[in-house]
Each structure stands twice: as C-alpha cells, then as structure tokens.
N, C-alpha and C positions, 0 to 999 in steps of 0.2 A: 854601575852603582855610583851615585853622586853623594858627596858630603860637603859640608861647609868648613872652610879653613879660615881661622882668624889670624891676621898678620898685624903685628905692631910695627909702626913706622913713626919714630919720634914719639910724640905724646898721643898720637891717634891710633885707633885700631880699625882695620878694614876687613871686610868679609869677601871671600872668594868661594865660588862653587867649583869644586874639583870633580871631574869625571874621568874615570880610568877607561882606557881602551887598548886593544892589542893592535900594534902597528904591523900590517901584513908584510912590509918590506923587511924590516929588521927582526920580526917575530918576537918582539919584546913588548912588555906592558908599559904604556906611557900615560901621561895625564894631560888633560886639557883644563885650563882654568878660565873662569868667567867672573869678571868683577861684578859684585852685587851692590856695594856701597859701603859707606862708613858706618861704624857702630856707635850709637849714642851712648856716651859714658854714664849718663844718669839712669836710663831705662834698660840699656843693653839691647835695644831693638836696632835692626838694620835700617839705616836711612837710605832709600834707593838712590842710585847714582843719577837717575833722570829727574829726581825731585828738586835738585839744586840747579834749576835751569836758569836761563837768561831773563826770565820774566821779572825778576827783581832788579835787574841792572838796566841802566839807561845808556844807550850808545848814541853819541852825537857825531854827526858828520857835517861839518860846515863846508867842506870842499875848498876849492881854490879861491872862490869869491870872498871868503872871510878874510884871508890874508891880504888881498888887495884892498878891501874896505878898511882894515885896520891900518895899513900903510898910508892910505889917503887921509885918514883921521889924524895920524901922527904928524904928517907933513902939512896939515891944514888945507889940503886940496879938496876934501870931501864936500865942504859947504859950497865951494866954487862950482864944482861939477854938479852938485845937487841943484843949484840955482839955474845953471845953464840947461840942464835936462830935467825940467820940473816933472810934469807927468806927460809922458808921450802917449 
C-alpha cells in the first residue's frame, strides 16, 4: 500500500510516494520512496519533478574557438588575421 509523505526542507515542502514491502532476506518490513515533486504553497498541488525541465534554460557552449577569438581581439591581432584570410 502506498501513501504520500510531505517533507519540509527549509521553506519548501516536497512530496514523496512511500511504498511498504517485506524484505525477504531480513524478513522485516521496509519502505521505498519515490520523489514526486515540490508542493505549491498557494494551491497545495504537487508540481511534478519533470515539469521543471531544461526547456526554459539556455545552455551556450562556445568551445575553444571563443577563447582564441577573444584573445586575438584583445591583442589587436584579429583584424590582421581577418585581412590575411578574407574568405577562403
């Protein structure tokens, strides 16, 4: 039988699904927990853990070429190299 346990951590409240089972080795009752998500303080509804995904975040990866380009700009060499290697 499963039930939902609310746990407060700091100012936030989180929901976990708790399922009891009997461990065949120790012959004792144990519990498995599964994280469901945070609880909205205004409505009291559970905000699923997967709803706060990376879709609202922007990840930028410039790679090694960005560092080299910035170095050349700061040393004044970028315009020289750009003039030598116009469009190949």
